[in-house]
N, C-alpha and C positions, 0 to 999 in steps of 0.2 A: 423403414430404413432400407437402403439398398447398399450393395457393395460399392466401393469407391471407384468410379471409372477413371479418375485421374489420381495416380498413386499419392500425390502430395496434398491435394486439396480435400479438406473434410467439411468445410462450410463455405457456401457460396450464396451471397445475397445480392440481388440486383433490383433496383427500383422499388425496394420493399417499403410498404406503408401500411399503417393500420389506423382506421378511423372508427370512432364510436358515435352513435347518434345521441344527441342531447335534446331532450324534449322539454319545452318550457312549461307545459301543463300536462297533468296525467292523462287527460282526455285525448291529447294529441297522439299518444302512443296507440290508443284504440283506433283512432281515425287512420293512422298509418297502416295498421293491420287490415282494416276494411278496404282501404284504397289499393292495397297490393302493389305499391310502388308507382301508381299512376300519378301521385302527387306527393310532395315531400312536406311533412309537418315537423321536421326537426332540423337542427343545425348539426354540422359535423365537427367533431373534435378530433384532430389528427394527433394521436399519441406518438406516431412515428411517420416520417415522410422521406421518401427517396433515399433509403439506406442502401449503400453499395459497399460491400467489403468481401474479402476472402480470408480464410484462416487455413493454414497448412498443418499437416500432421506434426505433432510434437511441439507446437507453439503453446506458450502460456500467455493468455490474453487477460488483461485487466479491463473491466468495464467500470467507468467512473462517470459521475454526473450528479447534479443536485436531485432532490426529491422531485418527482414529476417530469424528469428528463426523458423518460421512456425506457429505462433499463429493464424494468420488470416485464413490460410489454414485449421488448425484443427477446428476452429469455423465453417467454411463453411461446413466441413464434418459433424460436429455435427448437424448443422441445416438441412442437406440434400440438400444443394444447390450445392454440389460437390459430385461426386462418387469416392470412393477410388480406387486406382490402385491395392493395395494388402490388405489383411486382411478384417476386418469387424468392424463396429461400430453399436451398438444397443442403441436406445434411447426410453425410456418408459415414455411417457407423452407428454403434449403439450409444445412446445418450443416457447418462444418469444425472439427475438434477436434484439439488436441494434448494428449491425456490422459496418455499414458505415452511415455517415450523410445523412438522407433522402433516404436510400436504400429502393426500392420498391415504392417510390412516383413517380407519373407521373407529371413532371414539368408543364404541361399544365392544369392539374386539379386544382381545388380550394382545400383549406385545408379541407373543408367539404367532398368533393368527395374523397380525399385521405384518410380520416379517414375511409370511407366506404370500399375503396379498400384494405387498409392495414389490417383492422380488419377482413375482409372476408378471406384474405389470411391466417390469423392466426387462422381461424376456427370459427369465430362468424357468426351466422345467421343474416339475415337482421333485424329480430325482436329484437335480442340481441343488435345489433349495434344501432338501433333507441332508445332502452330503455336506452342505456349508453351514447348516443351522448352528451347530455348536460353536463354530468360529465366529459367527455373527453375534451370538449371545455373549461370548467372551469379550468381543470388541466393545459391545455396548456397555457391559459392566454394570448392569442395573439389578443384578441378583434375582431374587424371587419376584420382583415386580414385573418380570417379563411374562408372568402368568396372570397378571391383573389387567383389567381394562385400561386402555391408555388415557381414558378421560380422567383418571386419577393421577396421571403423570405430571411432574413439574416440567417447566420449559426445558430445563437441562436434560431431563430424561428423554423427552421427545427428541431433542437434538442428538443424543447418544444413539438412540435406536435408529433414527433416520440415516445418520451417517454410517452406522454399522452396516446397514443394508446396501447402500450404494458402494461401499468399499469392497463388496464381495460379488458384484455382478459383472465383472470383466468389461467395464465400459470403455469405449474408444474416446468419448468426450465426457468430461466431468464438469458440471456447473455448480459452483458454490456461491450462494447469495446471502452473505451476512449471517449465516446460521451459526458460525463459530463464536459470535458475540454472546451467546447465551450459555455456553458450556463453562465448566470449571476449568482451572488452569491445567490439571493433569489431562483432562479429555481434549482440550485444545491442542496440547503438545502432541498427543497421540494422533489427532487428525492431521496436524501439520507434518508429522513424520510420514503418514500415508500419502499426503499431497506431494511431498518431495519425491517419494518413490514413484508415484503415478506420473509425474512430469517426465520421467525417463522413458515412458512408453506411450503416453496418451496426450490428448489435447485438453488443456484446462482453461475454463472460463471462470475467472475469479471476480466477484463483484463486492466492492467494499467502499466505504467512505473514508477509510484510513489510507491516505495516499502513500504513506511510508511503507505500509504493508504491500501495496500494489507495486511500488518501486522495487522492493526487495524480492518479491515472488515472481513477477511477470516480466516477460521479454518485451511485450507490446502492450500498449494501452489504447483503448477506444474511449473517447470523450463524447458522450451524448449530451446535447443541450437543446431543450425545447423540441425534442423529437427528431433532431437531425444530428449527423456526425459533425462535431465541431473540429475534432482532430484525431488522427491515427498516427502512431509512430512509436519510437522507443519509449518505454514506460517512464524513465527518468525525465525525459523532455516534456512529455505530455502532462505528467503530474506537476512539474514546475509551472507550466502555463495554466493549469487548472487552479493551483494554489494562488497564483497571481491574480486570476480572474475573481476568485472569492474575495481577496483583499480589495480589488478594484471596486466591487459593489459597496464596500463600506465607506468609500471616499465620497463625501458629499459635495466636494468643491471641484470635481472633475480635474484634479491635478495629477491623478495616478497615471504612471507611464511604465512601459516595459521596454527593456533594451538589452544590449550586449549580444554576444554570440558565443556559441560553445566551441571549445577547442579540446582535442584529445589530451589525455594525461601526458606530461612531458616524458621523453625517453629517459632511461636511467643515466645517469651520470655518476647539581646533584644533591638530592636530599638523602634521607636514610636509604641506602641502596638495598636492592634485593640481595639476599645472602649468597646467591649464585652469580652475582653481577660480574665479578672478575673472571670467573670461569667461563661465563657466557661470552664475554668480550674477547676472550682469547680463542674461542672456538668458531667453527664455521656457522654456528647457529646464533651468533650475536644479532641482536635486534637493531640492525642499522637502518636508519630512516633518513632519506634525502628530502630536503625542503626546496620548493621552487618559488619563484618570486610571485608576489601579488599580481593578479591579472585585472587591470582596470577595465578591460572590455568583456569581462565574464557576464553571463546572463544575470539580469537584475530586474527588479520591479519596485515600485513605490512612488510616493508623492514627491520625493527629493526635497523635503523640507530640511533634511540633513543627509549627508552622504558619507560613505566610507571612502577615505582617501588612501589608506594603506593598511596592510596587515603584515605583521612580522612575528616570528618566533625567536625568542632570545634566551640567553641564560638569565638567572636572577639578577646578575650584575649588569645586564643590559647589552652584553656582547651578542652580535648577530650570529645566527647559526645557519649553516647550509647542510650540515650532517650532524645527527645526534643519535642517541640510542634510547630504546624503550627503557623505562625505569628512571630516567633522568628527571631532575627538576627543571621545568621550563616555564616561560612566560609567553602567553599569547597577547600581543599588543595590537589593538584595533584603533587606528587614528581616524577621526571623523571631523567633518566641517558642518557647522550649523548655518543654514540659510534663512531660517526663521527662528524666533525665540522658542526655546524648548523648556517646558515647565516640569515634565516628568520623563526625562530621557531614559531609554533602555538600550543597552548595547549587549550583544551576545554572539556566541559562535556555536557551531555544531560540526563535529567530524563525522563524515559518512564514508561507508565503504564503496566499492565500485558498483554495487547494485543500488546505491542511493539509500542504503539502510542506515539510520542514525545509530552511532555508537556511543558518543558522549559529547557533552558540551555544557554551557552554562550561560547565564546572563547577569546583569547588574541589578535586576529588579529587587530581589529580596534584600540585598545588602543596603540599598538606599530607599527602601519602601517607606520608612518613617520620616525621612528627611531628604527627599529627592533634590538634587542640585539643579538650580535654574541656570540655563545656558543662554546668553543673549545671542541674537542673530549676528552672523559674521565672525564667530569665534571657532577656533580649532580646539579639540579636546580628544583625550585618549582614554580608552578603557583597557585595563590589563588584568589578566587572569593567571595567577601562579599556581602550579600544581605539579604533582608527580605523574609523569606520563605512563600510561599502562603499556604493556607489550602488545604489539600488533602482529597479526599474521602477514605473511608475504603478500604483496599486492599494492594496488593503487588506491589512494584515499583523497578525498577532497574536503575542504573546509568551507562551510557556508557561514557568512557573517551577516549581521543586520543591525541597523539602528532604527529604533521606533520610539513612540511616545505614548504614555498612558500606563496601563497595567497589563499583566500577562493575559488576562481574559478579554480586555477591551483596549485596543491600541490602534494608533495610526502607524502604518508601516511606511516609514520614510525611505528606507533603502535596504532592500534584501538582495544579497549578492550570492548566487550559487557558484560553487567552484571558484571561490575567490583566490585560493591557492591550492596546489596539489602537494601531496606527500607520497613518496614511493618507498615502501619497505622492501629492501632487497634481500634480507635474510632474517630468519626468526626461528625461535624454538617453539613457538605456539603452533600446535598441530590441531587443536580442537577449540571450539568456541570462537566468539567474535573478538575478544581481547583477552590478554593475560594480565593478571594482577601481580604487581611486585610483592614478593613475600619477605617479611621482616624476620621470620624465623620458621624453620622447618625442622621438626624433631621426630625421632622414632624411638620411643622409650619402651623398655621392658619392665614389667612389675616383678 
């Protein structure tokens, strides 16, 4: 690794490609060795081809794609553990990577010995490792097992120790590849806290099949497909297109379409209540929420066997709302049109924050699972969801709505509409967490 000649760029790839030889017969491999390249006895499989991209310091980049898309190969090229077949990749800064569970660990070594081994490979001196060892061991939290050979470790203990090392090597670029999937909840939360702190000073490459996690954590997403870059752009947009493409593959009749266009959030313009409701509404921290009209041109995908015609938020009595407050009883009404006969319709909604992170939502499947209503072609129908709204922090929110057919695990997506309507929270008392829960009673008793 070298110092960064351009202050902003930390990763540069141009014409990058990686090919692997594929031999049809074992003896062909021997023939290839003997011929020393004068004749080719293999076919080439291009795991990556003609990759061109740049990443700037401080960016958080999500890498998404199906199995076999080339993600792992790209990360190994990025780390320098593979050499490219064509093109070049330049990395400016220290890279710390969690590519595979326990990669770089010697199974016969103890956890302590592997800490020294892995940290030295990542560039720390013996003095630096000794100074940070206690902190690494505390982060890993595996107790006396750190003195045992790692071949006896569970997958979660492997992950704890590996992450603890990379969290202490002062990396400029951190690569996390699905390793958080094996840790327990407490460890995962600890890792996420570290990742959020790291984002303030370094460049993060985050690889996951969970597109909601990518949308929430990353600024930019790179979509690899069959070894090439399918799309690069804002994480929310690329993840939407990736999700649409996965549903497209399930459509056997070639009816699947993608449409609409993105618009920025609009400018700013009762059940059992929270016990503080009146006080909150009279204060500057009242949870005031503006609603904007349904956008029929919002980004969508699906087969359009049924379509969403309108989305409204009303009072339980049906009165339209343009401004309401957190903690109120509201009804989300999703009006749909059927263009083909529907045997097991499902209608649902999802509220997301500005990062595309899902907060809450629901659908009709469970309620009508035992006796799904059949809807003939050419009919209009409406799904409604009545609930007590949680309190939301200040910011912009979007509602995704969808009409599908089948079950929650196996369905035809007729019409999925992202950002069908926007909500804007202009004031709130919620300072921590994603949402606030209305409290029916708060007490402070002395015994």
